[in-house]
TITORSE-133527 format. One record per residue: residue number from 1; residue in three letters; z, y, x of N, C-alpha, C, O in turn. Coordinates in nm, 4 decimals. Example, Ala and Ser with C-alpha at 12.3 -4.5 7.8 and 13.67 -1.06 7.14 Angstrom:
// TITORSE-133527
    n  res       n.z       n.y       n.x      ca.z      ca.y      ca.x       c.z       c.y       c.x       o.z       o.y       o.x
    1  ala    0.7800   -0.5690    1.3190    0.7800   -0.4500    1.2300    0.7800   -0.3300    1.3200    0.8465   -0.3319    1.4236
    2  ser    0.7080   -0.2250    1.2850    0.7140   -0.1060    1.3670    0.7870    0.0030    1.2900    0.8039    0.1138    1.3409
END
This chain:
// TITORSE-133527
    n  res       n.z       n.y       n.x      ca.z      ca.y      ca.x       c.z       c.y       c.x       o.z       o.y       o.x
    1  met    8.9821   11.8004    9.1950    9.1075   11.7388    9.2322    9.1385   11.6266    9.1326    9.1290   11.6471    9.0116
    2  ala    9.1743   11.5123    9.1811    9.2055   11.3985    9.0950    9.3538   11.3648    9.1066    9.4111   11.3658    9.2155
    3  arg    9.4140   11.3352    8.9929    9.5551   11.2975    8.9915    9.5629   11.1557    8.9348    9.5002   11.1255    8.8333
    4  asn    9.6390   11.0701    8.9996    9.6501   10.9317    8.9549    9.7619   10.9199    8.8522    9.8725   10.9698    8.8726
    5  thr    9.7315   10.8538    8.7428    9.8310   10.8198    8.6428    9.8185   10.6715    8.6139    9.7145   10.6106    8.6392
    6  tyr    9.9246   10.6141    8.5612    9.9279   10.4719    8.5339    9.9655   10.4489    8.3886   10.0506   10.5189    8.3338
    7  gln    9.9014   10.3501    8.3263    9.9327   10.3140    8.1894   10.0011   10.1781    8.1895    9.9499   10.0819    8.2468
    8  leu   10.1159   10.1708    8.1257   10.1878   10.0459    8.1063   10.1751   10.0103    7.9587   10.2201   10.0864    7.8731
    9  phe   10.1145    9.8958    7.9276   10.0938    9.8564    7.7889   10.1312    9.7104    7.7720   10.0847    9.6243    7.8467
   10  cys   10.2156    9.6828    7.6732   10.2568    9.5467    7.6420   10.1746    9.4970    7.5244   10.1772    9.5576    7.4173
   11  thr   10.1015    9.3873    7.5426   10.0191    9.3329    7.4357   10.1016    9.2563    7.3329   10.0532    9.2291    7.2230
   12  phe   10.2237    9.2219    7.3664   10.3071    9.1443    7.2753   10.3756    9.2335    7.1712   10.3732    9.2026    7.0521
   13  cys   10.4371    9.3448    7.2161   10.5115    9.4309    7.1231   10.4502    9.5708    7.1089   10.5065    9.6552    7.0393
   14  asn   10.3355    9.5969    7.1737   10.2637    9.7252    7.1676   10.3418    9.8417    7.2270   10.3249    9.9559    7.1841
   15  phe   10.4266    9.8141    7.3249   10.4955    9.9207    7.3980   10.3930    9.9886    7.4888   10.3133    9.9212    7.5540
   16  lys   10.3952   10.1214    7.4930   10.2996   10.1951    7.5748   10.3690   10.3104    7.6441   10.4477   10.3824    7.5827
   17  lys   10.3399   10.3280    7.7721   10.3930   10.4397    7.8494   10.2885   10.4824    7.9498   10.2270   10.3985    8.0157
   18  ile   10.2680   10.6124    7.9619   10.1785   10.6678    8.0625   10.2652   10.7406    8.1635   10.3483   10.8236    8.1264
   19  ser   10.2462   10.7099    8.2903   10.3343   10.7597    8.3947   10.2520   10.8018    8.5158   10.1381   10.7587    8.5337
   20  asp   10.3123   10.8872    8.5988   10.2476   10.9240    8.7247   10.3012   10.8407    8.8410   10.2639   10.8642    8.9559
   21  gly   10.3870   10.7450    8.8127   10.4387   10.6549    8.9147   10.5741   10.6933    8.9698   10.6337   10.6153    9.0440
   22  thr   10.6250   10.8109    8.9364   10.7536   10.8541    8.9891   10.8699   10.8158    8.8985   10.9838   10.8097    8.9448
   23  asp   10.8443   10.7902    8.7722   10.9527   10.7610    8.6782   10.9563   10.6138    8.6372   10.9843   10.5831    8.5213
   24  leu   10.9288   10.5243    8.7286   10.9316   10.3810    8.7001   11.0613   10.3162    8.7459   11.0664   10.1945    8.7632
   25  asp   11.1653   10.3945    8.7656   11.2933   10.3402    8.8121   11.3602   10.2528    8.7067   11.4330   10.1599    8.7417
   26  gly   11.3372   10.2804    8.5782   11.3995   10.2038    8.4712   11.3339   10.0688    8.4467   11.3884    9.9865    8.3732
   27  phe   11.2195   10.0449    8.5061   11.1476    9.9194    8.4866   11.1833    9.8212    8.5977   11.2020    9.8599    8.7130
   28  arg   11.1924    9.6939    8.5612   11.2202    9.5890    8.6591   11.0869    9.5312    8.7056   11.0095    9.4795    8.6250
   29  glu   11.0608    9.5401    8.8353   10.9350    9.4876    8.8899   10.9473    9.3376    8.9118   11.0478    9.2893    8.9641
   30  ile   10.8453    9.2652    8.8720   10.8410    9.1204    8.8906   10.7810    9.0941    9.0283   10.6673    9.1341    9.0535
   31  pro   10.8543    9.0277    9.1187   10.8006    9.0039    9.2530   10.6840    8.9049    9.2489   10.6909    8.8006    9.1839
   32  arg   10.5772    8.9405    9.3201   10.4579    8.8565    9.3264   10.4148    8.8416    9.4718   10.4180    8.9374    9.5489
   33  ala   10.3751    8.7213    9.5077   10.3298    8.6943    9.6440   10.1829    8.7310    9.6582   10.1083    8.7348    9.5603
   34  gly   10.1428    8.7580    9.7820   10.0026    8.7882    9.8087    9.9156    8.6638    9.7964    9.9635    8.5515    9.8120
   35  ile    9.7887    8.6848    9.7686    9.6936    8.5744    9.7557    9.6368    8.5420    9.8933    9.5940    8.6317    9.9659
   36  gln    9.6363    8.4151    9.9287    9.5851    8.3720   10.0579    9.4337    8.3883   10.0606    9.3632    8.3402    9.9718
   37  lys    9.3846    8.4568   10.1636    9.2417    8.4839   10.1749    9.1700    8.3809   10.2607    9.0508    8.3572   10.2416
   38  gly    9.2396    8.3200   10.3538    9.1753    8.2245   10.4430    9.2624    8.1016   10.4639    9.3705    8.0896   10.4062
   39  val    9.2140    8.0117   10.5465    9.2860    7.8897   10.5789    9.3760    7.9165   10.6994    9.3400    7.9935   10.7884
   40  val    9.4913    7.8535   10.7017    9.5848    7.8728   10.8112    9.5253    7.8173   10.9394    9.4894    7.6998   10.9471
   41  ala    9.5152    7.9030   11.0395    9.4658    7.8601   11.1707    9.5855    7.8548   11.2649    9.6520    7.9562   11.2865
   42  gln    9.6130    7.7395   11.3202    9.7279    7.7238   11.4084    9.6967    7.7817   11.5459    9.5889    7.7593   11.6009
   43  ser    9.7908    7.8551   11.5996    9.7727    7.9055   11.7346    9.8025    7.7933   11.8338    9.8654    7.6935   11.7988
   44  lys    9.7578    7.8103   11.9550    9.7754    7.7061   12.0553    9.9166    7.7048   12.1115    9.9589    7.6054   12.1706
   45  lys    9.9906    7.8152   12.0936   10.1268    7.8217   12.1458   10.2268    7.7893   12.0353   10.2217    7.8495   11.9281
   46  phe   10.3139    7.6989   12.0588   10.4303    7.6686   11.9747   10.3955    7.6245   11.8325   10.4837    7.6193   11.7468
   47  asn   10.2696    7.5929   11.8062   10.2280    7.5400   11.6774   10.2677    7.6316   11.5602   10.3164    7.5843   11.4575
   48  glu   10.2465    7.7623   11.5769   10.2779    7.8608   11.4734   10.1485    7.9190   11.4180   10.0450    7.9129   11.4843
   49  pro   10.1528    7.9756   11.2964   10.0321    8.0400   11.2435    9.9914    8.1593   11.3295   10.0767    8.2305   11.3824
   50  ser    9.8622    8.1803   11.3429    9.8142    8.2911   11.4245    9.8366    8.4235   11.3522    9.8582    8.4261   11.2310
   51  glu    9.8312    8.5337   11.4278    9.8538    8.6660   11.3702    9.7403    8.7065   11.2772    9.7615    8.7853   11.1850
   52  asp    9.6204    8.6540   11.2996    9.5077    8.6858   11.2116    9.5330    8.6342   11.0704    9.4928    8.6977   10.9729
   53  tyr    9.5991    8.5202   11.0590    9.6272    8.4637   10.9273    9.7234    8.5537   10.8495    9.7085    8.5696   10.7284
   54  leu    9.8205    8.6119   10.9169    9.9189    8.6940   10.8482    9.8564    8.8186   10.7870    9.9105    8.8742   10.6914
   55  lys    9.7436    8.8630   10.8407    9.6759    8.9807   10.7887    9.5790    8.9467   10.6758    9.5262    9.0373   10.6113
   56  lys    9.5550    8.8192   10.6508    9.4542    8.7785   10.5533    9.5165    8.7465   10.4169    9.4966    8.6371   10.3640
   57  thr    9.5903    8.8395   10.3611    9.6423    8.8230   10.2259    9.6013    8.9438   10.1427    9.5916    9.0555   10.1933
   58  ile    9.5776    8.9197   10.0156    9.5394    9.0251    9.9230    9.6594    9.0549    9.8337    9.7161    8.9632    9.7743
   59  asn    9.6981    9.1795    9.8233    9.8093    9.2160    9.7367    9.7662    9.2111    9.5913    9.6548    9.2507    9.5571
   60  gln    9.8551    9.1622    9.5062    9.8257    9.1537    9.3637    9.8690    9.2817    9.2930    9.9440    9.3622    9.3482
   61  ile    9.8209    9.2992    9.1703    9.8584    9.4142    9.0896   10.0060    9.4022    9.0524   10.0532    9.2935    9.0192
   62  lys   10.0784    9.5132    9.0578   10.2206    9.5116    9.0249   10.2405    9.4784    8.8775   10.1655    9.5235    8.7910
   63  gln   10.3435    9.3985    8.8513   10.3815    9.3657    8.7149   10.5248    9.4093    8.6922   10.6088    9.4020    8.7819
   64  phe   10.5515    9.4548    8.5709   10.6849    9.4982    8.5336   10.7280    9.4226    8.4088   10.6452    9.3674    8.3363
   65  lys   10.8585    9.4209    8.3850   10.9124    9.3591    8.2656   10.9186    9.4639    8.1561   10.9685    9.5741    8.1789
   66  cys   10.8688    9.4315    8.0377   10.8702    9.5246    7.9254   11.0146    9.5520    7.8854   11.0917    9.4576    7.8683
   67  pro   11.0539    9.6799    7.8699   11.1928    9.7100    7.8347   11.2297    9.6714    7.6918   11.3482    9.6632    7.6593
   68  glu   11.1308    9.6476    7.6062   11.1609    9.6149    7.4677   11.1642    9.4645    7.4405   11.2528    9.4166    7.3698
   69  cys   11.0685    9.3899    7.4958   11.0621    9.2466    7.4636   11.0759    9.1552    7.5853   11.0998    9.0357    7.5682
   70  gly   11.0619    9.2068    7.7071   11.0750    9.1251    7.8267   10.9463    9.0593    7.8731   10.9475    8.9854    7.9715
   71  phe   10.8360    9.0841    7.8051   10.7067    9.0287    7.8421   10.6569    9.0971    7.9692   10.6913    9.2127    7.9938
   72  ala   10.5773    9.0284    8.0499   10.5237    9.0868    8.1733   10.4087    9.1812    8.1403   10.3151    9.1435    8.0697
   73  ile   10.4159    9.3044    8.1917   10.3094    9.4024    8.1703   10.2592    9.4502    8.3054   10.3334    9.4506    8.4036
   74  arg   10.1333    9.4902    8.3099   10.0725    9.5398    8.4328   10.0539    9.6900    8.4250   10.0397    9.7471    8.3169
   75  ala   10.0541    9.7521    8.5399   10.0267    9.8951    8.5486    9.8784    9.9120    8.5793    9.8305    9.8673    8.6835
   76  lys    9.8057    9.9770    8.4880    9.6636   10.0025    8.5090    9.6467   10.1459    8.5548    9.7078   10.2371    8.4992
   77  lys    9.5643   10.1659    8.6558    9.5438   10.2976    8.7142    9.4409   10.3757    8.6327    9.3333   10.3252    8.6008
   78  ile    9.4764   10.4995    8.6000    9.3858   10.5897    8.5289    9.3664   10.7105    8.6184    9.4639   10.7696    8.6649
   79  val    9.2420   10.7480    8.6432    9.2134   10.8653    8.7261    9.1699   10.9781    8.6336    9.0731   10.9648    8.5587
   80  leu    9.2425   11.0893    8.6398    9.2095   11.2060    8.5583    9.1478   11.3121    8.6470    9.2008   11.3444    8.7534
   81  glu    9.0363   11.3656    8.6030    8.9718   11.4735    8.6749    9.0298   11.6059    8.6245    9.0249   11.6341    8.5048
   82  ile    9.0840   11.6863    8.7147    9.1436   11.8150    8.6781    9.0607   11.9251    8.7420    9.0379   11.9260    8.8630
   83  lys    9.0163   12.0175    8.6584    8.9403   12.1299    8.7108    9.0339   12.2288    8.7772    9.1510   12.2383    8.7405
   84  lys    8.9836   12.3014    8.8735    9.0636   12.3948    8.9498    9.1173   12.5053    8.8583    9.0415   12.5671    8.7835
   85  gly    9.2473   12.5293    8.8648    9.3091   12.6347    8.7865    9.3718   12.5885    8.6557    9.4416   12.6672    8.5918
   86  glu    9.3501   12.4646    8.6132    9.4076   12.4172    8.4877    9.5523   12.3757    8.5026    9.6356   12.4142    8.4206
   87  asp    9.5848   12.2980    8.6049    9.7206   12.2460    8.6214    9.7682   12.2732    8.7638    9.7344   12.1986    8.8557
   88  glu    9.8447   12.3773    8.7824    9.8940   12.4100    8.9159   10.0405   12.4360    8.9143   10.0992   12.4651    9.0185
END
């Protein structure tokens, strides 16, 4: 059984927090737009972008504001292997 945990580390002030993702309410998330994967293809009707284009974006890694210095920090995913019977 694998449990996902996340590490938040600030390289500027050395703030560190390890979380399971449920206690991130105190952090302010920095909004980031998706990365465009393809070129905009115009549909033949009404000169609007086609629906295929809207699906061709890659989500970026979430960034949060450091509570101590305000620097942007990323959440890195850590996968922990838990043997059966250790943590239930």
